[in-house]
C-alpha positions in Angstrom: 101.7 55.9 9.0 104.0 58.6 7.9 106.4 60.4 10.4 105.8 64.1 10.4 108.9 66.2 11.4 106.8 69.3 11.8 104.7 67.6 14.5 107.8 66.4 16.2 109.2 69.9 16.3 105.9 71.3 17.7 105.7 68.6 20.3 109.4 69.2 21.4 108.7 72.9 21.7 105.6 72.3 23.8 107.5 70.0 26.1 110.3 72.5 26.6 107.7 75.2 27.3 106.0 73.0 29.9 109.3 72.2 31.6 110.2 75.9 31.9 106.8 76.8 33.2 105.6 77.0 36.9 104.5 73.4 36.6 108.0 72.1 37.1 109.2 70.6 40.4 112.4 72.4 41.5 113.5 70.6 44.6 112.9 67.6 46.7 113.1 69.7 50.0 111.1 72.6 51.2 111.9 74.9 54.2 109.2 76.3 56.4 110.2 79.3 58.6 108.4 79.6 61.9 108.1 83.0 63.5 106.6 83.4 67.0 105.8 87.0 68.1 106.0 87.2 71.9 104.1 90.3 73.0 105.1 92.6 75.8 102.6 92.1 78.7 102.3 93.1 82.3 99.7 91.7 84.7 98.8 92.1 88.4 98.9 89.0 90.6 95.4 89.8 91.9 92.5 92.1 91.1 92.4 94.0 94.4 94.2 94.9 97.7 93.4 97.0 100.8 95.3 99.7 102.6 94.0 100.3 106.2 94.6 103.6 107.9 94.1 104.3 111.6 92.9 108.0 111.8 93.1 109.9 115.0 90.7 112.9 114.6 92.4 114.7 117.5 95.8 114.6 115.8 97.1 117.3 113.6 99.8 115.3 111.9 99.9 113.7 108.5 100.0 110.0 108.3 101.2 107.9 105.4 100.4 104.3 104.6 102.0 102.3 101.8 100.4 99.3 100.1 102.1 96.8 97.8 100.7 95.9 94.5 102.4 92.8 93.0 102.9 92.5 89.2 104.8 90.6 86.6 106.0 91.7 83.1 107.5 90.0 80.1 111.3 89.8 80.4 112.8 93.3 79.9 109.4 95.0 79.7 109.1 98.2 81.7 105.6 98.9 82.9 103.7 102.2 83.2 101.0 102.6 85.8 98.0 104.9 85.8 96.1 105.5 89.1 92.7 107.2 89.3 90.4 107.8 92.3 86.9 106.7 91.6 85.5 109.4 93.9 87.3 112.4 92.2 88.6 111.1 88.9 92.0 112.5 90.1 95.4 110.8 89.7 96.7 112.4 92.9 93.9 112.7 95.4 90.5 111.2 96.4 87.8 111.5 99.0 87.3 108.9 101.8 83.5 108.8 102.4 81.0 107.2 104.7 77.6 108.2 103.5 77.5 112.0 103.1 80.6 112.6 105.3 84.1 112.4 104.2 87.6 114.0 103.9 90.3 114.2 101.3 93.5 112.2 101.0 96.4 112.2 98.6 98.1 109.3 96.9 101.2 108.5 94.8 103.0 105.4 93.6 106.5 104.2 92.8 108.2 101.2 91.5 108.4 100.3 87.8 111.1 97.7 87.7 111.4 95.9 84.3 109.9 92.4 84.2 111.9 89.3 84.6 109.2 87.2 82.9 105.7 85.9 83.6 106.8 82.7 85.4 107.0 81.9 89.1 109.5 83.9 91.1 109.4 86.9 88.8 107.2 89.2 91.0 107.8 92.9 91.1 106.4 95.4 93.6 104.6 98.7 92.8 104.0 100.7 96.0 100.9 102.9 96.4 101.2 105.5 99.2 98.2 107.1 100.9 98.7 110.4 102.7 96.0 111.8 105.1 96.1 115.0 107.1 94.4 113.7 110.2 93.0 117.1 111.1 90.6 116.8 108.1 88.8 114.1 110.0 88.4 116.2 113.2 84.6 116.7 112.7 83.4 113.5 111.1 81.5 110.7 112.7 83.5 107.6 113.7 83.0 105.1 110.9 84.8 103.3 108.2 85.5 105.7 105.3 86.5 104.4 102.0 87.4 105.1 98.4 88.7 103.1 95.5 91.8 103.7 93.4 91.8 102.0 90.0 95.3 101.1 88.9 96.0 100.1 85.3 99.3 98.7 84.0 100.6 98.9 80.4 101.6 97.2 78.3 
């Protein structure tokens, strides 16, 4: 068999092309970067609470009753709260009802401390304050009057 220099040159060129292609193995180590996105979250510690008012229909004063709503947020996350009365759709007033009878009340809220984390011992307090002019109840039947305020927290 005769040695062909042309075939040797073509073979060497092909080998060089293969070594320079993507098929080469560049390193014996590979680094994988791990990224974990921790989202900003706020959550209530329970789904409901109750504020009880003692209304004197003979009184002409306004009474106020605060109620605490406990929440937690991711560290450094500042919450925003939305309150809406289910009886009126209002963010500042509602109607306490028992059957067809009822009277209006006002509400507000305060407390938006940034979260310390979602773990134990990181509770924060959002205060909902109910205000009732007792004279509005002067002509209603004694009963338990109620309404619901839906509170949402974001993020």
